[in-house]
N, C-alpha and C positions, 0 to 999 in steps of 0.2 A: 504493499500500501504506501501510495507518495506521501511525502510530507503534507502535512494540514498547516504549513506557517500563514502560506496561502488564502488558506478558508478561510482561518479565525482573525480577528481582529485583535492583536495583541496589545497591552499594555502594558510601558516597562514596572518595575519594582524592584524597589533597592530593597535586596533584602537585610535584614537587623542582626549584624554578627553571631546576634547568640539563638538565630534560628535553627541552625542546626550542628550548635553545641553542644556536648554533653550534659543535661543534667536531671540528675541523679535525684530519683521520686522511692518514695514509700506508698505500700499501701498496709492499713491496719491490721498488728501481729494475731486478732481473732479471729480473721479470716480462714477458712479452712483449704489448702491448696488445692485448685482445681482436679489435679491427679488424683486426687482420695473417692474422685466421683467417676474415675477411671472404668471402674469397673461394677457399678454399680452399688447400692448404698445396703444396709439391715431395713427390716420392717420398722424398728424403733427410729434409727435416721430420719425415713421414706413419712412416718407419723408425725415427727415432729415436724419436719420441714412443711409438710402439707398443713400443720395447723397453725403454722408463725407467720404465715404469708397477708403480704397486704397490698396495696395498690402500689407501694413506693417500692416494694422488692425486686420487681422487675426493672426499674429503672436505678436501682442503686446498683445492683449487680453484687450485693452482697452473697453471705452463705445459703440465705430461703431462694435470692433469685437465682444465684447457679444453679440451684434447683428446679426452678422452674423454668426459665431458659427450656431445660431439656424435657422438661410435662407439662405444656400451656395449657394440653387437656382438662387437668386437675385442679386449676383454677381462674381459665375463662371458658366459656361460652367458642365452642368450635364444629365445622364442619370440616366434611372430608373432600379433598380432592382426591380421587379415584388414579391411579394408575392404569393401565393395560399391556395387552398384547406382549410379546419377548420383551425381556430385559436386556437391554443393550449393554453387553459385557464389553470391562475398558483393559487392556491387556495393560502389566504393569515393564516398565524397562527403568528404575531407579538411576538415576543422576546422580553420586557422590556429592559433588559439588555444589549442589544444590543448599546441603545444608553449610554449606560453607561460608557461605552467600553471610556480608557484615553490612548491616543501614543502620545507620545514628540515628538515634531516638531517644524519648525523653527517658527511657533505659539505660542511654549510652552507647558507646561504640559496642556494638555485639554481635557474634554470629546467627546465624536461622535456630542452631541449635541449640545457641548459650540461652539466648532470648525465650527459647520453649521451656528451657531445664529454670528460667528465673520464675521464680514461683509470682514475684512484680507481675508479669507479663499477663496472668491469667487467661491464656489461649490454651482455648480446651483441641482444637483440633484442626490442619491445613492439608490440603491437597494441590497438587502441581498438579494438568494437564498439558501437556505438550504432545501436538498432531494425535490429538486422539489416544495415546499413551502416557498410563500414570506414572510420571515421574520420580516423585515426593509426596510423604503421607503419613503423617503420624498424628496419632491420638491419644493425647496425654491426659485428659482429662474428660473422654466423652466414648461411648460403647458407637460402634459403627454402625448399630441398628436406629439409636435413636433420633429422635426428631429435634432437631433443635432451632430456635428462633433464629426466623433472617432478621426481625425485625426493620429496617426502614431499607435493606438490598432488596425487599418484596416490591418497594417501586417502580423496580424496571419491568416486571409483569405488567403493570397493569400500564407503562407507555406502550409495552412492546403490542398489547392487543388494543390499547390506541393508534398504531401503525397500522395493524392488522384491517380494522374497520377505515381507516382512510383510503389501503390501497383498495378495496373492495366497494371506496364509494359514498359508505353509509358514515362518514363521520367528516363534517365541515370543519376545521381547526380555526376557521375566519371567523366559525358564528361564535353568539356570546352562551356562557354555562344558562342561564335562564331561559335560551331557546330549546337547551334540550332538556329541562328541569323546571316544569310548573312550578314547584314548592318556591324557587328562586326570582321567580317572575316579580318585579317592581323593589328587588335587594341591592344593592348594590353589586351584586354579582352581573347586573344588566347588561356591564358596561367593561366585563372582564371574557378574553374572546381564549376558546380551548385551548387556542397555540403561548397564553400567556399563562394559565394554570399547567401544562404541560413543561414548560421550561421555568415553571417556581418565578412568573414574573408574575402575576395577581395583582401586585400594589395595594392590598388591602393589611391591613394590621392581625394578621394573622401568625408572625414570624414565631419561629422556635425558641427563640432569644426570653422570649415573656410566658416559657412554662415557668411556672411555677407562683404567677402574678395573680393572686386569690382575685376569683370571678372573670379571670380573660376566658372570652371564647379557648384559645388551644389549651389551658390548663385543665380547663374543665373535659375536653376534647381528651387529654391524657389520662385524664380520672378515668371514664368512661371505657378508655380503649385497655388501662390497665386493671381493670375490674373495681373500680372502689365502692364498695358496702355501704358507704353512708350516703351514696348519691340518690336522690329519691328512682320508685321505683321508676322504669320506662324512659330511662334520658336515653338520650341518641347523639348521634354523630351532628344530625344534618339541623336539630336545636340549636347546634353551635358553628354550624356555618351559617346559619341566617342569622344570626347575632354580630358575624363578623361588621366590620364597619372599613371605611375608608382609608388612607393613608396615603395613596401618590397616584400618579396614573398609571395605570398597567401600564408593562411591557419596555419597565425605564430600569426597574430595578430587578435584580436575584434577589430573593428574598424566602428562606428555605421555610414547606410547613406542610406538614403533614393533611393538612384539612385541602390543598390546594389536590391532592392522591386522590381523598375520600370523592372529592368532588368529581374527580375525571371516572373514578369507581363507578358512581353510583350514575354518568350519564353515558359509561358502554351499557351496563345493565339493563336501562331505558332504550337504548335502541334496538337491544338483541333481546329483548324480553326475555333475558338468562340470567341466571342466579350465578354468578360471578365466577362460586366454583367448581361450574358444571362447567363457566370457560376456559378457565384456567385450565381444566382437564383433558375439557375435550382438545380444544386450540395448540397445549404443550405440555402439557404433562402425560397424557396416552401415546403421545408423539414423539417422544423422545427415550424410551426405554426406559423409564423411571423403573429404580431397586422397589421401592415404596409410595405408599400412598402419602400424601403430605395432607398439613391441617392447617385452615385457614379459619382465624379470628373474625368473631362475631361481637355489638355490641350486645346490652341485654335485652334491644328492642330488636335483634335482629340483622341487622344493618353488619355489611361485610367489611373489615380491618385489612384490607389488601394496601393500605402504606405501612403495616406494618408486624402485624400478627399472623407469621406465617411459618409453616416448620418443616422440613425435611431434614432426611439426612443429609451429611454432607459429601454424598457421592453425589447424589442428586442435583446438591447445587451447584457441583462439575459439572454436570451433564447440562442444565440451564446452564450453566455460563457460554457451553461450548459450543451452542445453538446459534455464538455470534463473532465463532470462526470460521475458516476453511473447513475443519474436521464435522464442522452437524453433522456431516453424512455421516460419518462414525456414530451417529447415537439414533438420526430419525434417518425415514424416508421419502422426507420430504421437507423441502426447508420450509422452516414456520417463521424465520426473520426476515422480513422481505432485504432484496438486494437495499433499495431506497432508504431504508430505515437508517445507512451507516453518514449517506450524501444529508439526508436529511436533520440528524443531531451535529454535523459537523457544522454546516450550514448556520445551526439555532445557535449553537457556540460562540461566546463573546465578553473576552475579559473585562471589557468596561465594563457591561453591570455586573459583573462577578466580583474580581478583585478587589478588595478595601473595601467592599459597601455590604458586605455580611460575613459573619461567623464564619459563615463552611467556607466562604471565598478563601478567606485567613489560612485557615486551618488545613486544608490542600496545600497551599501555597509553602505552609510551614513545613507538612510533612512530605513533603515530593520536592523540595526544593528547588521547583524553576517556577515561571511565571508565563511562561508556556499552553495555559491552562487557561479552560473555561468549563461552562456548567450547559445542559438542555437535555432534554426529554427524561427527567429525573435520575439522571447520571450526575455525581458529586462531581466529577471531573472528565476534564473529554481533553485530552492532550493532542500536540499539533501533532505526534508521531501516529496519530490515529487508534493512540489505548484508551479505554472505556474505567472508568472506578465508580463504585458504589458502594457506601458503607450500612452500617446498623446499628443503633445503638447499642454498647458496652464490647463496641468494636467489629461486632458482622466486615466480613467483606466479600464481594465479586470482584477481580482484576481479570480486563479480558483485554488482550493485545491480537488482535487478526492480523495485523502483518508478520510476528512470528508464528500464529497459531496455537497460545497459550493462555491458558488459566488460572488465576491464584486465587484459592477461595478458602478460606477459614472463618472459626464458629471462637467465639471469647468472650468471655464475661469481666471486660474491663471494666475494673469497681467505680463508681459513678461517673462514667465515662474520662477519668483523669488522662489514664492513660491511651492514646492513638500509635501505634505499629502498620497502617498503613504503606510506608515506604517499604517496607520489608517485601512487599508483592511488586513494586515498580522496579525493583535493587534486582530479584530473582531474573526479572524477564531482560535488565540490562546490562547486568553484568554474566550471565549463563543463555541465553537466546539472543540481544543482540550485539553480540560484540563488535 
């Protein structure tokens, strides 16, 4: 794939001298090391975690959250995303050099192998697939058959479904949200185009930096998503969507919000008249030879939480990521990601509306060490070389490198989102496959 520097508007950034320096961090001593869950728990421990759950547990990723992330159906309403057909087997051809790849993060300058052994990383499982072969695989804190939370990495599925509907002529990105969703008619969403929702440019006061502000729509949205039982019965995501207020003109600034993704998912359901779990199953999961069923979270009102409450095996996250590479045909019999998807993503990515204006943009620059980066179509990072990256709360990761035919995925329980290790994904690609 050719360089995308000409396709992206690149904004020069002056890096702080401390951006990539070794910053020593710690996690509370009382936290249980992730490796203790690598082989499951006793009945007594399981009972203890089940009874200690509260809505902050999943967000904080302490001991209870560590357990909950791999057992979401025990704490939240969920529905099954069914697999089907023959499992697409992935051959293994381990590349030892991957374990030696070094990256400088908040943990310091460590190799992949050292990072996985460092209790502060809270990394539970990592998988690297190159040209359809597993070239690195470790499960220090998870069983291979466990369905683990993707968190916001789920957003890419909604982006993919939307792109498929655009290809089919069923979704017009230039129309407003309220043209598809009647409950939004007469609200601030009248002026927000689908393309602005897709690219996190809605211009509404729903940015996730406001999570925790009492009474804010995004705070209550998160409380519903993570099962806050103190909320009134029947509390709904849509109620928080309608409460949103205009902050600035849509399309002018990247501001990250799960509410945008939820609205996009509702529009997709409305157009197709099909529940999201069935759409994901029929359009993605059954076609990609997945090993297991996945789980999609629901609000207490039954609304799909496809912005972040989704769980699967790590191997199936890897298969999903492969759909964005030239080796998609190693897992699927038909192309699921349209060719024009990449063209659309690269065209929509713009550093001028991303870097320096939102916490997500600054985090991407800091952790990847490059300013040749934008965001679009629900991806957190769109690089000038064509690579794509999406993170999820507490450190989940999907890194796709179409040019090198490589994917790097992992599950993590980063305590209170303090430690982001996304730099390792890009360094693996750069040091091993893009020499």
